[in-house]
N, C-alpha and C positions, 0 to 999 in steps of 0.2 A: 641816743643811738642803736645803741644793741638792741633794744625794744623792737627798733622799725629795720636791725638785718635780720631779727626771728620771724617779724611779719613776711621777710623777703626769701628766707629760706623754707618756710612754710609752704609761704602763696605758690611757690613753683615749684615744691613737690606733689603739692595737691594737683595743682596742673601736671605736672608731668605723669600720675595716678590715671587722671582722665584722657590725657592723651594717648597713655598705654594700653587703657580699657580699649580707645577706640581703632587704634593700629592694630590689633588682636582681631579683635570684632568685624570693625569693617576695612579693612587693607592699607587704610590708609597712613600714614607716620605720624597724623597728629599734629600737625599744620595748624588745620583750622584751630584747636584749642590752645595753640603756645602762644604763635601770633600775635591773638589777641589780646594775651594776658599778658608778653611781655610788656607791650603797650600801654598797656593800664598800670604795672609796675614801676616801669623805670622814671618816668617822669616825679616819681617821691625822689630820688636817689640821684635823679643830674637833671639840667633843666632843659625842658623840651628843647627839638630840634628834627629838622630833617631826617639826620642821621641815624635817630634812631629805630626808623622805621628799618635798615636798612642791617643796626643789630638784630631787632627782632627776627628778621629773614633769615641774615646769617645765625644767629641762634638757634632756632627751628629748624632748620637742614641740618645742622652737627647733633643736635638733639632726634632727629627724623633716622639717622647714622642707626643709632639705639634703639630706639623702638624698632623698629622694622627689620633689627636683627634679631631681637629676641622674641621678636611673631613667627620670623621666617623659622625660628627654630623650635619655637611651639608648632607653629603648624605643619611642617617637617613630621615631626613623628608622627604625625596623626597622615602621612603620604597624600598630601594635598596640594603641595609647591609644585606648579609645571615648570621646571627648569628650560628644559628646551625653550619656551617664548623668552625666559631671561635672557637667555644667551643669545637669542636672535633679536633680541630687541637692543642689547647692552651698548651697541654702539653707537646706534643712533638717538637712544636715550641721551647718552653723554654729548656727542654731539651738541644735541636740543638745551641740554643743561649751559653748555659752553657759551652758546646765539645768548643765552636769558641773560648769564651773569654781565656778556657785552653792554647789551641791554640795562640791565640793574645798576650798571656802573655807571650810564649816562642819562638817563631819561625815567620819569615816571610811569611805573606801571600803572595807573589808574585807568585810563581807557582799557586794557587789558583785564582790571579786575570785574570791570561792569561786563564784559563780553561772557568771560567766563561762569558771573555768576547768573546770570542770561543764561547758559547753557544748563549748567547745573538742574539751572530750575525745570527746565524744559524735558531733559532726563528724568527729573524725579517721577515724573508723570510713567514711565516706563514700571517703573519699581513699586509706584503705590496702584496702577489699574495698566498693570502688565494685558488683559485681552484687548486692550485699545490701541495696542502699538505693534504688537508680533500675533498675528494670525496662524490659526492651526496650520500644520503643517510649512509654514515658512520658516525655512531653515539660510542665513547665516555662514560662514567660513570664517575664519580667523584672519586677518589679513594677513597680506601676502606682498612682496617685490615693494613697487611702491609706496602701493599703500600704506602698509609696517613700516615703511622708512618714514615716511609723512609720519604718522600717526604718533608715532615714540619719539622723533624729531621734536614737533610742538610741544608733545605731551612733556616732554625734558626740561623746553622753553618758556614753557607759564609757570610751572613749578618752579624751577630756578626760580624765576618771577616773584613769587607770589608764598616762597618759603612754605611746599606743601612735598608732598611726597607721591602725588601722583595716583594715588589710590582710588579717586573715584573712577575719571575717566577708565581707567584700566578695568574694573570691574563691571562697569556699563558694557562695554564693548565683549569682555567674555560672557558674560551672561549671555547679551544679547547674540551670542555665537555657540549659544547652548549650552555651556561650560555651566556645572553647579554653581551654584553663590558660594561654596564653600572652599571652592578650588580657583572661584574670582578673587574672593575674599585675599588667600593663602597667595596667589602667587602677586597682587598687585603691594603682597608687603615688598615681596623681595623687588619690585620696581623700584617701592619708596628707597630702599637702602640705595642702588643704582643711582638716584639722582640726587639723593641728600648726600651721599660721599663726596664726588668731585665738586659739586655744589657748595658744601663747607669749604673745601679748599680753597676752591674762589672766593670766599667771603672771606676768609682766615688773610688773602694776600691781599683783598683788594687794597686801593690808598685810599687814605682818609683823609681831608683836609686838616694841617696841624693845628689850627684853631677848631675844630670842633671837639664837641663836649658829649666826653659817651659815658658808660657808669665804668664805673672802677672795675676793674679786673678783664677789660675788653681789649683783645690783641685782631687786629684786624675787624671786621666786622662784627667779632663773635663772641659775648660773653662769657668765658668759662666757667666765675661763680652760679651763673644762672643755667647753663649746660647739666653743670653738676647735680644740682638742686631738680631737675628736670628728669634726668636722666638713671639718677634715684630709686624717682618712682615711677616712671616708666618702664624698668628695667623689672619690677615687681608685680608690675600689673599686667604689662600686653600679655603673658601667660593665661591671667582670668579671660579676659575678651578671647583669646584662641578658644576659651574651650567654650564659652558663650557660644561662638560664633555655629561650631560642630555639634553644639544639642537641642540649638533653634531648630524650628523644622523651616525646608525653606521660603515657603510661600509668609511665612513672619519674619523669617532673616529681609525678605525684599521688600514688605510693607515698612520694617523697622529704617532697613536704610534710604527708603524714600523719605517717612520723616527726617531722617539726619539729612536727606541731600537739601530739602528746605531749609532746614535752621540754617545749612553749611550757606546757600545762596545769599538769607537775609542776611546775613552775618557779613557779607561779603559786599552789597547793596552796601551796607551801613557805613561798613568802611570806604568803600568810595566815595559815600554820601561826603 
């Protein structure tokens, strides 16, 4: 039992370290790393059940609060975070998270996972082959008014359903609106915090059946031991990812991000199937 517990802690610390690097490098909260890892680890410590999916998502959102906050601090030191965007998107993101929590509490997100995976795969084309998507001289502006509200609301809802920080769509939107990849990644980390905090609170107070088989140390749908282990890893590595983001050339970072999107899409399709 002691050996199993050690394996649990080490595995999740490593997961947190990887999530921290991706949070700093790509602006996402690391949910695409954390959720699959938790779903792989939890069955070793508790009987498999549908409730484990919600525990993985809730714990992931809570860990995103830590990794995103650490990432924002690192990017802020380089003056890369656009706090005006964060302020104007915040209310719509939080409302979207509320909608996502309502859906997560009552239905399966399998169909939405497939749609999201397909969208991510489509967006990856831009980062891998940007010249085929945005023609020279064609400039987009950041969404305003109803467009901004819809984008942020949907982003918050999808992210809450999937246990992610919403960094990927944020980066794509900002880069297509002629922002640098570094500023997009830095601001996306802030979006992850705005999504992760209300999302984690929602899963913390979400009711589950009395007969549900949950991992030891779970409150609501957040597993505290896993959250601590993941956060320890993320706290130390998020600044490393942020430094990497500012040291890469913009062209190389776009290509790297495009490869990352393909990997994420494949993982999401696999999760849905």
